[in-house]
The first five atom37 places (N, CA, C, CB, O) and aatype in JSON, in Angstrom:
{
  "aatype": [12, 11, 1, 1, 19, 0, 13, 3, 0, 1, 5, 6, 0, 7, 1, 10, 15, 0, 17, 16, 1, 0, 12, 14, 14, 19, 5, 14, 7, 6, 15, 15, 15, 19, 19, 0, 6, 19, 16, 14, 9, 13, 9, 19, 7, 12, 14, 1, 16, 7, 16, 16, 10, 10, 3, 1, 12, 10, 15, 2, 8, 15, 5, 19, 19, 15, 0, 7, 6, 1, 2, 3, 13, 0, 0, 0, 19, 15, 6, 0, 16, 7],
  "atom_mask": [
    [1, 1, 1, 1, 1],
    [1, 1, 1, 1, 1],
    [1, 1, 1, 1, 1],
    [1, 1, 1, 1, 1],
    [1, 1, 1, 1, 1],
    [1, 1, 1, 1, 1],
    [1, 1, 1, 1, 1],
    [1, 1, 1, 1, 1],
    [1, 1, 1, 1, 1],
    [1, 1, 1, 1, 1],
    [1, 1, 1, 1, 1],
    [1, 1, 1, 1, 1],
    [1, 1, 1, 1, 1],
    [1, 1, 1, 0, 1],
    [1, 1, 1, 1, 1],
    [1, 1, 1, 1, 1],
    [1, 1, 1, 1, 1],
    [1, 1, 1, 1, 1],
    [1, 1, 1, 1, 1],
    [1, 1, 1, 1, 1],
    [1, 1, 1, 1, 1],
    [1, 1, 1, 1, 1],
    [1, 1, 1, 1, 1],
    [1, 1, 1, 1, 1],
    [1, 1, 1, 1, 1],
    [1, 1, 1, 1, 1],
    [1, 1, 1, 1, 1],
    [1, 1, 1, 1, 1],
    [1, 1, 1, 0, 1],
    [1, 1, 1, 1, 1],
    [1, 1, 1, 1, 1],
    [1, 1, 1, 1, 1],
    [1, 1, 1, 1, 1],
    [1, 1, 1, 1, 1],
    [1, 1, 1, 1, 1],
    [1, 1, 1, 1, 1],
    [1, 1, 1, 1, 1],
    [1, 1, 1, 1, 1],
    [1, 1, 1, 1, 1],
    [1, 1, 1, 1, 1],
    [1, 1, 1, 1, 1],
    [1, 1, 1, 1, 1],
    [1, 1, 1, 1, 1],
    [1, 1, 1, 1, 1],
    [1, 1, 1, 0, 1],
    [1, 1, 1, 1, 1],
    [1, 1, 1, 1, 1],
    [1, 1, 1, 1, 1],
    [1, 1, 1, 1, 1],
    [1, 1, 1, 0, 1],
    [1, 1, 1, 1, 1],
    [1, 1, 1, 1, 1],
    [1, 1, 1, 1, 1],
    [1, 1, 1, 1, 1],
    [1, 1, 1, 1, 1],
    [1, 1, 1, 1, 1],
    [1, 1, 1, 1, 1],
    [1, 1, 1, 1, 1],
    [1, 1, 1, 1, 1],
    [1, 1, 1, 1, 1],
    [1, 1, 1, 1, 1],
    [1, 1, 1, 1, 1],
    [1, 1, 1, 1, 1],
    [1, 1, 1, 1, 1],
    [1, 1, 1, 1, 1],
    [1, 1, 1, 1, 1],
    [1, 1, 1, 1, 1],
    [1, 1, 1, 0, 1],
    [1, 1, 1, 1, 1],
    [1, 1, 1, 1, 1],
    [1, 1, 1, 1, 1],
    [1, 1, 1, 1, 1],
    [1, 1, 1, 1, 1],
    [1, 1, 1, 1, 1],
    [1, 1, 1, 1, 1],
    [1, 1, 1, 1, 1],
    [1, 1, 1, 1, 1],
    [1, 1, 1, 1, 1],
    [1, 1, 1, 1, 1],
    [1, 1, 1, 1, 1],
    [1, 1, 1, 1, 1],
    [1, 1, 1, 0, 1]
  ],
  "atom_positions": [
    [[-5.34, 94.47, -46.66], [-5.05, 95.13, -45.36], [-5.21, 94.13, -44.24], [-6.0, 96.35, -45.14], [-4.46, 94.14, -43.27]],
    [[-6.21, 93.25, -44.37], [-6.46, 92.3, -43.3], [-5.25, 91.42, -43.05], [-7.67, 91.43, -43.63], [-4.94, 91.07, -41.91]],
    [[-4.56, 91.07, -44.14], [-3.36, 90.24, -44.01], [-2.2, 90.99, -43.36], [-2.93, 89.73, -45.36], [-1.35, 90.4, -42.69]],
    [[-2.17, 92.31, -43.59], [-1.04, 93.13, -43.09], [-1.24, 93.46, -41.6], [-0.91, 94.46, -43.93], [-0.25, 93.6, -40.87]],
    [[-2.48, 93.57, -41.14], [-2.75, 93.96, -39.75], [-3.24, 92.76, -39.0], [-3.78, 95.09, -39.67], [-4.34, 92.28, -39.24]],
    [[-2.44, 92.26, -38.08], [-2.85, 91.14, -37.28], [-3.77, 91.61, -36.15], [-1.64, 90.42, -36.71], [-3.4, 92.49, -35.37]],
    [[-4.96, 91.04, -36.06], [-5.9, 91.39, -35.0], [-6.24, 90.16, -34.22], [-7.17, 92.05, -35.56], [-6.65, 89.14, -34.76]],
    [[-6.07, 90.28, -32.96], [-6.36, 89.16, -32.05], [-7.49, 89.63, -31.11], [-5.05, 88.71, -31.23], [-7.25, 90.46, -30.23]],
    [[-8.67, 89.12, -31.27], [-9.83, 89.53, -30.47], [-9.59, 89.29, -28.98], [-11.09, 88.76, -30.91], [-9.97, 90.13, -28.17]],
    [[-8.99, 88.22, -28.61], [-8.75, 87.93, -27.18], [-7.76, 88.95, -26.59], [-8.19, 86.47, -27.0], [-7.95, 89.43, -25.47]],
    [[-6.75, 89.26, -27.34], [-5.75, 90.24, -26.89], [-6.4, 91.63, -26.75], [-4.56, 90.29, -27.89], [-6.1, 92.36, -25.81]],
    [[-7.27, 91.97, -27.68], [-7.96, 93.28, -27.61], [-8.91, 93.28, -26.43], [-8.74, 93.58, -28.94], [-9.02, 94.29, -25.73]],
    [[-9.59, 92.21, -26.19], [-10.52, 92.17, -25.05], [-9.72, 92.27, -23.72], [-11.38, 90.84, -25.08], [-10.18, 92.88, -22.75]],
    [[-8.55, 91.69, -23.7], [-7.68, 91.79, -22.5], [-7.25, 93.24, -22.25], [0.0, 0.0, 0.0], [-7.21, 93.7, -21.11]],
    [[-6.92, 93.94, -23.33], [-6.53, 95.34, -23.21], [-7.69, 96.19, -22.66], [-6.07, 95.88, -24.57], [-7.52, 97.0, -21.75]],
    [[-8.85, 95.98, -23.24], [-10.05, 96.74, -22.77], [-10.34, 96.42, -21.33], [-11.3, 96.43, -23.65], [-10.69, 97.31, -20.56]],
    [[-10.21, 95.18, -20.93], [-10.44, 94.8, -19.48], [-9.41, 95.54, -18.58], [-10.31, 93.2, -19.26], [-9.76, 96.06, -17.52]],
    [[-8.2, 95.58, -19.01], [-7.13, 96.25, -18.24], [-7.44, 97.73, -18.09], [-5.74, 96.06, -18.93], [-7.27, 98.3, -17.01]],
    [[-7.88, 98.34, -19.14], [-8.26, 99.78, -19.08], [-9.41, 99.98, -18.14], [-8.64, 100.31, -20.48], [-9.43, 100.95, -17.37]],
    [[-10.39, 99.06, -18.18], [-11.57, 99.19, -17.35], [-11.19, 99.06, -15.87], [-12.62, 98.13, -17.74], [-11.7, 99.8, -15.03]],
    [[-10.28, 98.12, -15.58], [-9.89, 97.89, -14.2], [-8.97, 99.01, -13.68], [-9.19, 96.53, -14.08], [-8.8, 99.14, -12.47]],
    [[-8.39, 99.8, -14.56], [-7.45, 100.83, -14.16], [-8.1, 101.93, -13.35], [-6.79, 101.41, -15.35], [-7.44, 102.54, -12.51]],
    [[-9.36, 102.19, -13.58], [-10.09, 103.26, -12.84], [-11.18, 102.57, -11.98], [-10.74, 104.34, -13.86], [-11.96, 101.75, -12.46]],
    [[-11.2, 102.96, -10.7], [-12.24, 102.43, -9.85], [-13.62, 102.94, -10.3], [-11.98, 102.8, -8.38], [-13.73, 104.06, -10.79]],
    [[-14.66, 102.11, -10.12], [-15.98, 102.56, -10.52], [-16.5, 103.71, -9.65], [-16.96, 101.4, -10.46], [-16.32, 103.71, -8.43]],
    [[-17.12, 104.68, -10.28], [-17.71, 105.81, -9.59], [-19.12, 106.01, -10.15], [-16.84, 107.11, -9.76], [-19.3, 106.16, -11.36]],
    [[-20.07, 106.0, -9.31], [-21.46, 106.17, -9.73], [-21.77, 107.66, -9.93], [-22.43, 105.54, -8.68], [-21.2, 108.5, -9.23]],
    [[-22.65, 108.0, -10.85], [-23.0, 109.4, -11.06], [-23.53, 110.0, -9.77], [-24.04, 109.53, -12.19], [-24.32, 109.37, -9.07]],
    [[-23.09, 111.21, -9.44], [-23.45, 111.89, -8.23], [-22.72, 111.46, -7.01], [0.0, 0.0, 0.0], [-22.89, 112.07, -5.96]],
    [[-21.89, 110.4, -7.11], [-21.17, 109.91, -5.97], [-19.98, 110.76, -5.65], [-20.75, 108.5, -6.19], [-19.24, 111.14, -6.57]],
    [[-19.75, 111.07, -4.41], [-18.62, 111.85, -4.0], [-17.4, 110.91, -3.85], [-18.93, 112.6, -2.66], [-17.48, 109.88, -3.17]],
    [[-16.31, 111.26, -4.5], [-15.12, 110.43, -4.45], [-13.92, 111.27, -4.63], [-15.17, 109.35, -5.47], [-13.99, 112.32, -5.27]],
    [[-12.78, 110.84, -4.1], [-11.54, 111.56, -4.32], [-11.1, 111.4, -5.78], [-10.44, 111.07, -3.36], [-10.31, 112.22, -6.27]],
    [[-11.58, 110.36, -6.48], [-11.21, 110.13, -7.84], [-11.81, 111.17, -8.74], [-11.61, 108.78, -8.26], [-11.18, 111.59, -9.71]],
    [[-13.05, 111.6, -8.43], [-13.77, 112.59, -9.21], [-13.39, 113.98, -8.72], [-15.29, 112.37, -9.12], [-13.73, 114.34, -7.59]],
    [[-12.72, 114.73, -9.51], [-12.3, 116.03, -9.1], [-13.32, 117.06, -9.63], [-10.85, 116.33, -9.6], [-14.28, 116.7, -10.32]],
    [[-13.09, 118.31, -9.31], [-13.99, 119.35, -9.81], [-13.94, 119.41, -11.35], [-13.62, 120.73, -9.19], [-14.93, 119.71, -12.01]],
    [[-12.74, 119.11, -11.9], [-12.61, 119.05, -13.35], [-12.4, 117.59, -13.73], [-11.42, 119.95, -13.87], [-11.42, 116.96, -13.34]],
    [[-13.33, 117.06, -14.49], [-13.27, 115.66, -14.94], [-13.13, 115.65, -16.46], [-14.55, 114.85, -14.48], [-13.95, 116.23, -17.17]],
    [[-12.07, 114.98, -16.96], [-11.9, 114.96, -18.42], [-12.93, 114.02, -19.08], [-10.46, 114.52, -18.8], [-13.37, 113.03, -18.49]],
    [[-13.3, 114.36, -20.29], [-14.19, 113.53, -21.11], [-13.35, 113.14, -22.32], [-15.55, 114.3, -21.53], [-12.86, 113.99, -23.06]],
    [[-13.19, 111.85, -22.51], [-12.44, 111.37, -23.67], [-13.4, 110.88, -24.74], [-11.46, 110.25, -23.27], [-14.29, 110.07, -24.45]],
    [[-13.24, 111.36, -25.94], [-14.08, 110.89, -27.06], [-13.07, 110.12, -27.97], [-14.84, 112.16, -27.86], [-12.14, 110.7, -28.52]],
    [[-13.28, 108.86, -28.1], [-12.39, 107.99, -28.85], [-13.14, 107.33, -29.97], [-11.75, 106.95, -27.95], [-14.23, 106.79, -29.75]],
    [[-12.58, 107.34, -31.18], [-13.27, 106.69, -32.26], [-12.44, 106.73, -33.54], [0.0, 0.0, 0.0], [-11.46, 107.47, -33.64]],
    [[-12.82, 105.97, -34.48], [-12.17, 105.92, -35.78], [-12.56, 107.17, -36.58], [-12.56, 104.61, -36.54], [-13.57, 107.8, -36.29]],
    [[-11.76, 107.52, -37.59], [-12.13, 108.66, -38.45], [-13.5, 108.44, -39.11], [-11.05, 108.89, -39.55], [-13.88, 107.32, -39.45]],
    [[-14.2, 109.53, -39.29], [-15.5, 109.54, -39.98], [-16.58, 108.79, -39.22], [-15.35, 108.93, -41.36], [-17.49, 108.24, -39.84]],
    [[-16.53, 108.75, -37.89], [-17.52, 108.06, -37.08], [-18.36, 109.02, -36.21], [-16.84, 107.05, -36.19], [-19.18, 108.58, -35.42]],
    [[-18.14, 110.35, -36.38], [-18.94, 111.28, -35.64], [-18.27, 111.83, -34.38], [0.0, 0.0, 0.0], [-18.91, 112.52, -33.59]],
    [[-17.0, 111.54, -34.19], [-16.3, 112.04, -32.98], [-16.23, 113.56, -32.96], [-14.87, 111.46, -32.91], [-16.41, 114.17, -31.91]],
    [[-15.95, 114.16, -34.11], [-15.89, 115.64, -34.16], [-17.23, 116.24, -33.85], [-15.42, 116.13, -35.53], [-17.31, 117.22, -33.11]],
    [[-18.28, 115.69, -34.39], [-19.61, 116.16, -34.16], [-19.95, 116.07, -32.66], [-20.61, 115.37, -35.0], [-20.49, 117.01, -32.08]],
    [[-19.63, 114.95, -32.05], [-19.88, 114.76, -30.61], [-19.06, 115.77, -29.8], [-19.53, 113.3, -30.18], [-19.59, 116.35, -28.86]],
    [[-17.81, 115.98, -30.14], [-16.98, 116.99, -29.49], [-17.66, 118.34, -29.53], [-15.6, 117.07, -30.16], [-17.77, 119.02, -28.5]],
    [[-18.11, 118.72, -30.68], [-18.73, 120.07, -30.84], [-20.09, 120.15, -30.07], [-18.97, 120.39, -32.39], [-20.43, 121.19, -29.51]],
    [[-20.82, 119.07, -30.06], [-22.1, 119.11, -29.3], [-21.83, 119.24, -27.79], [-22.94, 117.82, -29.59], [-22.46, 120.04, -27.11]],
    [[-20.88, 118.44, -27.3], [-20.57, 118.54, -25.88], [-19.96, 119.9, -25.48], [-19.62, 117.43, -25.5], [-20.25, 120.45, -24.41]],
    [[-19.13, 120.4, -26.35], [-18.47, 121.71, -25.98], [-19.41, 122.89, -26.09], [-17.25, 121.97, -26.88], [-19.03, 124.01, -25.74]],
    [[-20.62, 122.68, -26.57], [-21.62, 123.76, -26.53], [-22.18, 123.93, -25.15], [-22.74, 123.48, -27.5], [-22.82, 124.94, -24.87]],
    [[-21.94, 122.96, -24.26], [-22.4, 123.08, -22.86], [-21.48, 124.05, -22.12], [-22.42, 121.69, -22.15], [-20.26, 124.04, -22.33]],
    [[-22.05, 124.86, -21.27], [-21.3, 125.88, -20.59], [-20.17, 125.36, -19.69], [-22.23, 126.69, -19.8], [-19.22, 126.09, -19.39]],
    [[-20.29, 124.1, -19.25], [-19.31, 123.55, -18.34], [-18.29, 122.6, -19.05], [-20.04, 122.8, -17.22], [-17.51, 121.91, -18.4]],
    [[-18.33, 122.6, -20.38], [-17.45, 121.74, -21.13], [-16.6, 122.58, -22.05], [-18.23, 120.7, -21.91], [-17.1, 123.42, -22.8]],
    [[-15.28, 122.32, -21.99], [-14.37, 123.01, -22.89], [-13.63, 121.97, -23.75], [-13.36, 123.9, -22.08], [-13.09, 120.99, -23.22]],
    [[-13.6, 122.18, -25.0], [-12.95, 121.24, -25.94], [-11.43, 121.49, -26.0], [-13.58, 121.38, -27.37], [-10.99, 122.64, -26.08]],
    [[-10.68, 120.46, -25.96], [-9.21, 120.58, -26.17], [-8.85, 120.37, -27.63], [-8.46, 119.57, -25.29], [-7.67, 120.4, -28.0]],
    [[-9.88, 120.14, -28.46], [-9.64, 119.9, -29.87], [-9.32, 118.45, -30.12], [0.0, 0.0, 0.0], [-9.29, 117.64, -29.2]],
    [[-9.07, 118.15, -31.37], [-8.72, 116.78, -31.7], [-7.24, 116.59, -31.53], [-9.14, 116.42, -33.12], [-6.42, 117.23, -32.18]],
    [[-6.92, 115.67, -30.63], [-5.51, 115.43, -30.29], [-5.14, 114.02, -30.65], [-5.25, 115.69, -28.79], [-5.97, 113.13, -30.76]],
    [[-3.82, 113.85, -30.82], [-3.32, 112.49, -31.17], [-2.56, 111.89, -29.98], [-2.38, 112.55, -32.44], [-1.88, 110.87, -30.12]],
    [[-2.67, 112.52, -28.82], [-1.97, 112.03, -27.61], [-2.38, 110.64, -27.25], [-2.25, 112.94, -26.43], [-1.52, 109.81, -26.94]],
    [[-3.68, 110.33, -27.28], [-4.15, 108.98, -26.89], [-3.63, 107.94, -27.86], [-5.69, 108.94, -26.84], [-3.14, 106.89, -27.44]],
    [[-3.75, 108.2, -29.15], [-3.27, 107.27, -30.17], [-1.77, 107.02, -29.99], [-3.56, 107.82, -31.6], [-1.31, 105.88, -30.1]],
    [[-0.99, 108.08, -29.72], [0.42, 107.93, -29.53], [0.73, 107.11, -28.3], [1.07, 109.27, -29.45], [1.64, 106.28, -28.32]],
    [[-0.01, 107.34, -27.21], [0.17, 106.59, -25.95], [-0.13, 105.11, -26.17], [-0.76, 107.15, -24.82], [0.62, 104.25, -25.7]],
    [[-1.19, 104.81, -26.86], [-1.56, 103.44, -27.12], [-0.46, 102.77, -27.98], [-2.97, 103.37, -27.83], [-0.02, 101.66, -27.69]],
    [[-0.03, 103.46, -29.02], [1.07, 102.91, -29.87], [2.31, 102.64, -29.05], [1.42, 103.87, -31.01], [2.94, 101.6, -29.21]],
    [[2.66, 103.54, -28.2], [3.88, 103.37, -27.37], [3.7, 102.22, -26.39], [4.21, 104.67, -26.59], [4.62, 101.42, -26.2]],
    [[2.51, 102.13, -25.77], [2.25, 101.08, -24.78], [2.2, 99.68, -25.44], [0.92, 101.35, -24.05], [2.59, 98.7, -24.81]],
    [[1.75, 99.6, -26.64], [1.57, 98.29, -27.28], [2.71, 97.94, -28.21], [0.28, 98.26, -28.05], [2.73, 96.84, -28.77]],
    [[3.67, 98.83, -28.39], [4.86, 98.55, -29.22], [4.44, 98.61, -30.64], [0.0, 0.0, 0.0], [5.26, 98.41, -31.54]]
  ]
}
């Protein structure tokens, strides 16, 4: 599998940096136009790493609603990276 999937650590670090720069930093409790009354929480991870458990734990909070496990993010990343 390693031979079939080309992984470039520098390219991956660049992608993560771009994602980080895409949103301006907001400190907890800080009032900003970026932070709306409804703020999405994204749980991203590989299969069998506890993402479902984390989703269920967070959605037990009265102010958190789960959208379920979606493939939208993976599809968007695949589309953006070709």
